[in-house]
N, C-alpha and C positions, 0 to 999 in steps of 0.2 A: 931899543934897537929898533931900526927902521922897518916899516911893514914888508918892503920887498926882502930885505935880508933874512927876516923872520920866516917869509914864505918860502924863498929858497932853502933855508936850512931845514924846514918841516918836510918839504918835497924830498930832499935828498935822503933824509932819514926814514921816511915812509917808505920810499922806493928800497932802500937797502934793507929794511925790516922784512920786506916781502920777497928778498932776494931776487928782484927782477932787474933786468938790464934798463938803461937808458933808452934803448931801442923799443924795448916792450912798451914802456910807458908813452913813450912818443907816439908809437902805432895806435895804442888804445885811445889816446887822446886826440888822434888825428892830426898831429902835427909833425913837422920834420925833427929828426933826431938832433940836428944842430940847434934848432930853436928850442927844444927841450934842454939840452945841455947849458945853453945861454940863461935860461930860466933857473936851472939848478945852481948855477954859479953866481946868480944874482947880475948878471951882466946886463939883462934886459928888464925893461918894465913891460910885462905882459898885459895885453888888455884883459878886461874882466871875463869876457867870454872863454879865452884860453885859461885863465886862473880856474874858472869853474870846472872847465872839462878835466884839466890836470887834477884838481881837488877831488872830483869825482872817482877818477880812476884810482887814485891813491886812498881814498876814503877819509880825505881831510875835511874838517869843518872850516870854512871860511870865516866863521864868527870869531875864531881865536885870533885873527891877524887885525881885527878892527881895534882902533885905539879907543881904549876905556877910560882915557883921561877926561872926556867931554861926558858928564853924567847926564847932560840933558837928553841924550841919545841912547841912553843905558839900555832901553827895551828894543834898540835895533837889531833884528835878526835876519841873516841871509839864509833863505832856503835854497838849496841847490839840488 
């Protein structure tokens, strides 16, 4: 599955598990609700900074979205 689709699904699941509204996540991530909704639906490719902010708010590890197929970068870690 594509990285964007994986991120969108994980964001949606994390938000729902916290019983938070899309508006709350958007506010905490300092983005518009409409922008957040598009991210969650996978309609937009958000910039890295936005992904980091949303991931932090929801407690997601961005490493889970990296393509693990290239073993030469297996030690790459994103610390957010």
